[in-house]
VOZA-206686 format. One record per residue (C-alpha): x, y, z. Coordinates in nm, 4 decimals. Layout:
        xx        yy        zz
         X         Y         Z
...
***
This chain:
        xx        yy        zz
   15.7011    9.9057    9.9940
   15.4938   10.1824    9.8324
   15.1759   10.0025    9.9347
   15.2924   10.0175   10.2971
   15.4065   10.3837   10.2833
   15.0627   10.4922   10.1603
   14.8648   10.3090   10.4291
   14.6859   10.5197   10.6905
   14.9017   10.3813   10.9723
   15.2249   10.4649   10.7884
   15.1065   10.8155   10.6972
   14.9983   10.8890   11.0559
   15.3282   10.7535   11.1865
   15.5215   10.9640   10.9343
   15.3370   11.2866   11.0197
   15.3618   11.2289   11.3948
   15.7256   11.1268   11.3791
   15.8177   11.4251   11.1595
   15.6480   11.6600   11.4070
   15.8293   11.5048   11.7031
   16.1617   11.5078   11.5164
   16.1208   11.8826   11.4615
   16.0293   11.9368   11.8274
   16.3323   11.7322   11.9334
   16.5460   11.9350   11.6933
   16.4547   12.2690   11.8513
   16.7232   12.2444   12.1192
   16.9623   12.1345   11.8470
   16.8746   12.4415   11.6403
   16.9292   12.6651   11.9456
   17.2757   12.5169   12.0040
   17.3669   12.5386   11.6350
   17.2400   12.8966   11.6066
   17.4383   13.0115   11.9097
   17.7487   12.8285   11.7877
   17.7102   12.9761   11.4378
   17.6558   13.3266   11.5745
   18.0070   13.3185   11.7238
   18.1502   13.2944   11.3722
   18.1942   13.5750   11.1178
   17.8712   13.6763   10.9436
   17.9642   13.5120   10.6110
   18.0184   13.1711   10.7792
   17.7056   13.1515   10.9966
   17.4631   13.0254   10.7331
   17.7196   12.7710   10.6114
   17.7802   12.6410   10.9658
   17.4051   12.6075   11.0308
   17.3382   12.4153   10.7080
   17.6401   12.1876   10.7493
   17.5454   12.1207   11.1116
   17.1913   12.0144   11.0218
   17.3068   11.8014   10.7267
   17.5539   11.6231   10.9549
   17.2684   11.5706   11.2012
   17.0704   11.3956   10.9262
   17.3651   11.1726   10.8296
   17.4329   11.0785   11.1924
   17.0694   10.9924   11.2585
   17.0409   10.7741   10.9483
   17.3579   10.5838   11.0458
   17.2262   10.5384   11.3999
   16.8924   10.4208   11.2582
   17.0646   10.1347   11.0768
   17.2580   10.0398   11.3909
   16.9646   10.0546   11.6326
   16.7322    9.8883   11.3815
   16.9768    9.5973   11.3554
   16.9759    9.5553   11.7342
   16.5973    9.5832   11.7528
   16.5754    9.3120   11.4874
   16.7396    9.0642   11.7282
   16.4148    8.9243   11.8659
   16.5299    8.5768   11.9700
   16.5444    8.5399   12.3535
   16.8928    8.4887   12.4984
   16.7870    8.4519   12.8629
   16.4703    8.3414   13.0413
   16.3534    8.4348   13.3890
   16.0897    8.1957   13.5188
   15.9489    8.1920   13.8717
   15.6148    8.0996   14.0242
   15.4799    8.4511   13.9632
   15.6979    8.5995   13.6868
   15.8082    8.4853   13.3401
   16.0289    8.6943   13.1074
   16.2027    8.5864   12.7868
   16.4700    8.8518   12.7392
   16.5892    8.9452   12.3881
   16.8125    9.2265   12.2621
   16.5073    9.3822   12.1003
   16.3318    9.4019   12.4368
   16.6455    9.5308   12.6122
   16.6895    9.8160   12.3599
   16.3235    9.9166   12.3854
   16.3202    9.8954   12.7669
   16.6409   10.0964   12.8142
   16.5264   10.3412   12.5466
   16.1942   10.3913   12.7219
   16.3629   10.4583   13.0557
   16.6021   10.7023   12.8861
   16.3203   10.8940   12.7150
   16.1241   10.9254   13.0403
   16.4329   11.0395   13.2335
   16.5519   11.2821   12.9636
   16.2064   11.4304   12.9045
   16.1256   11.4863   13.2729
   16.4728   11.6359   13.3267
   16.4307   11.8692   13.0295
   16.0868   11.9790   13.1466
   16.2206   12.0515   13.4953
   16.5144   12.2520   13.3593
   16.2962   12.4497   13.1192
   16.0466   12.5324   13.3944
   16.3059   12.6223   13.6581
   16.5742   12.7734   13.4298
   16.4514   12.8515   13.0744
   16.7962   12.9832   12.9662
   16.9861   12.6685   13.0703
   17.0563   12.5438   12.7163
   17.1531   12.8867   12.5841
   17.3870   12.9534   12.8778
   17.5586   12.6173   12.8277
   17.6150   12.6812   12.4579
   17.7368   13.0383   12.5116
   17.9991   12.9166   12.7572
   18.1814   12.7273   12.4789
   18.4450   12.9271   12.2915
   18.4560   12.8846   11.9114
   18.7549   13.0168   11.7142
   18.6958   12.8817   11.3620
   18.4427   12.7187   11.1316
   18.6056   12.3780   11.1843
   18.5804   12.4152   11.5619
   18.2157   12.5123   11.5255
   18.1469   12.2065   11.3062
   18.3151   11.9723   11.5586
   18.1082   12.1175   11.8435
   17.7896   12.0942   11.6349
   17.8631   11.7286   11.5453
   17.9035   11.6392   11.9148
   17.5811   11.8212   12.0027
   17.4018   11.6529   11.7103
   17.5097   11.3090   11.8311
   17.3682   11.3713   12.1805
   17.0354   11.4919   12.0439
   17.0254   11.2095   11.7880
   16.9829   10.9543   12.0682
   16.6422   11.1001   12.1608
   16.5467   11.1209   11.7962
   16.6361   10.7602   11.7118
   16.4663   10.6113   12.0186
   16.1519   10.8098   11.9382
   16.1570   10.6841   11.5782
   16.1985   10.3226   11.6906
   15.9157   10.3572   11.9418
   15.6777   10.5105   11.6893
   15.7390   10.2588   11.4100
   15.8089    9.9326   11.5932
   15.5523    9.6729   11.4898
   15.4006    9.8773   11.2047
   15.5092    9.6153   10.9505
   15.6521    9.2649   10.9702
   15.9292    9.3644   10.7248
   16.1741    9.5707   10.9305
   16.3206    9.7320   10.6171
   15.9865    9.9015   10.5514
   15.9754   10.0678   10.8935
   16.3437   10.1625   10.8562
   16.2610   10.3371   10.5280
   15.9739   10.5204   10.7007
   16.2071   10.6407   10.9774
   16.4672   10.7604   10.7262
   16.2018   10.9519   10.5298
   16.0777   11.1210   10.8495
   16.4331   11.2201   10.9483
   16.5055   11.3610   10.6004
   16.1791   11.5589   10.5919
   16.2294   11.7025   10.9422
   16.5922   11.8011   10.8751
   16.4902   11.9530   10.5405
   16.2236   12.1627   10.7144
   16.4713   12.2702   10.9826
   16.7308   12.3703   10.7210
   16.4722   12.5819   10.5391
   16.3132   12.7344   10.8483
   16.5765   12.7083   11.1242
   16.5451   13.0627   11.2543
   16.1645   13.0982   11.2131
   16.1112   12.7620   11.3879
   16.3433   12.8611   11.6731
   16.1699   13.1989   11.7142
   15.8233   13.0385   11.7057
   15.9144   12.7912   11.9790
   16.0784   13.0680   12.1832
   15.7523   13.2642   12.1704
   15.5404   12.9505   12.2325
   15.7378   12.7382   12.4830
   15.4276   12.5317   12.5580
   15.4799   12.3541   12.2217
   15.8194   12.2271   12.3326
   15.6817   12.1191   12.6715
   15.4028   11.9401   12.4843
   15.6556   11.7604   12.2670
   15.8546   11.6502   12.5740
   15.5322   11.5263   12.7334
   15.4679   11.3165   12.4221
   15.8126   11.1634   12.4676
   15.7165   11.0535   12.8181
   15.4167   10.8728   12.6657
   15.6427   10.7151   12.4037
   15.8832   10.6096   12.6810
   15.6038   10.4245   12.8637
   15.4937   10.2721   12.5341
   15.8484   10.1450   12.4706
   15.8610    9.9840   12.8155
   15.5265    9.8072   12.7705
   15.6309    9.7034   12.4178
   15.9503    9.5531   12.5628
   15.7469    9.3606   12.8198
   15.5078    9.2403   12.5494
   15.7904    9.1259   12.3182
   15.9513    8.9462   12.6135
   15.6287    8.7482   12.6577
   15.6173    8.8777   13.0151
   15.3660    8.7114   13.2415
   15.2958    8.8535   13.5862
   15.0899    8.6295   13.8157
   14.9716    8.4427   13.5069
   14.8626    8.7586   13.3215
   15.0368    8.8512   12.9953
   15.1476    9.2108   12.9312
   14.9855    9.3461   12.6144
   15.1132    9.6104   12.3744
   14.9581    9.9585   12.3727
   14.7893   10.0266   12.0343
   14.9694   10.3148   11.8625
   14.6356   10.4603   11.7569
   14.5823   10.5741   12.1169
   14.9113   10.7661   12.1022
   14.8272   10.9272   11.7676
   14.4881   11.0345   11.9029
   14.6440   11.1838   12.2183
   14.8959   11.3819   12.0118
   14.6342   11.5051   11.7630
   14.3919   11.6017   12.0412
   14.6625   11.7864   12.2364
   14.7720   11.9786   11.9270
   14.4104   12.0736   11.8564
   14.3718   12.2061   12.2123
   14.6996   12.4007   12.1792
   14.5855   12.5463   11.8460
   14.2578   12.6617   12.0019
   14.4580   12.8119   12.2869
   14.6667   13.0124   12.0380
   14.3518   13.1449   11.8713
   14.2007   13.2403   12.2070
   14.5139   13.4267   12.3184
   14.5372   13.6113   11.9863
   14.1746   13.7276   12.0125
   14.2384   13.8601   12.3644
   14.5422   14.0536   12.2370
***
């Protein structure tokens, strides 16, 4: 396994996935921070740390569940016509539905953040919290909702990296643990940085749209889809890594340019 974890593909996947996990966790941090701020001062830090640790546990459990479903690659139904052939498996169904969900959720989030930037904060503030236990319950529910995005992103980024599914599962768990650890240590600074640079969060959501399309094409490829006699191929993940790295470089240069003007 160590040989796989230290390959260039695994390292790039780990770095990219950790970055996206942190971006996906920003909304989670906002919700947790607002929920914690409704508690007495001495309980806020405790609520934040417990909330993020529970988020890590939930995501690891979901990783095992989703990874099991994705591992079911044997077709259970075949569609065959004169112009279309599809061999449907549970693996393809999970990836296809996950891709559609990521595209829908990302475009919806972008629209809400552009039209109403305070939407998430207003929704969290509307919930009344009377005790630490109530805060933890609310945080757990919020964590579960955000974990869906996180898990689908992890599956999309690591699917096909290695023939042994346990290796990619270990990579996903490591990325989740690193991202949650970073968020626990820097929850407030990360939240403030994203608040002052909202383009980073929009960029992360845009990456999710790319991952959503990649999941859909991967599902078609794994289903051995043929359209008018032409097979659907998988999109090389190197293209995605390059797009993310290039976009981050452009954003970094933009930060430097804005700072010089100020």
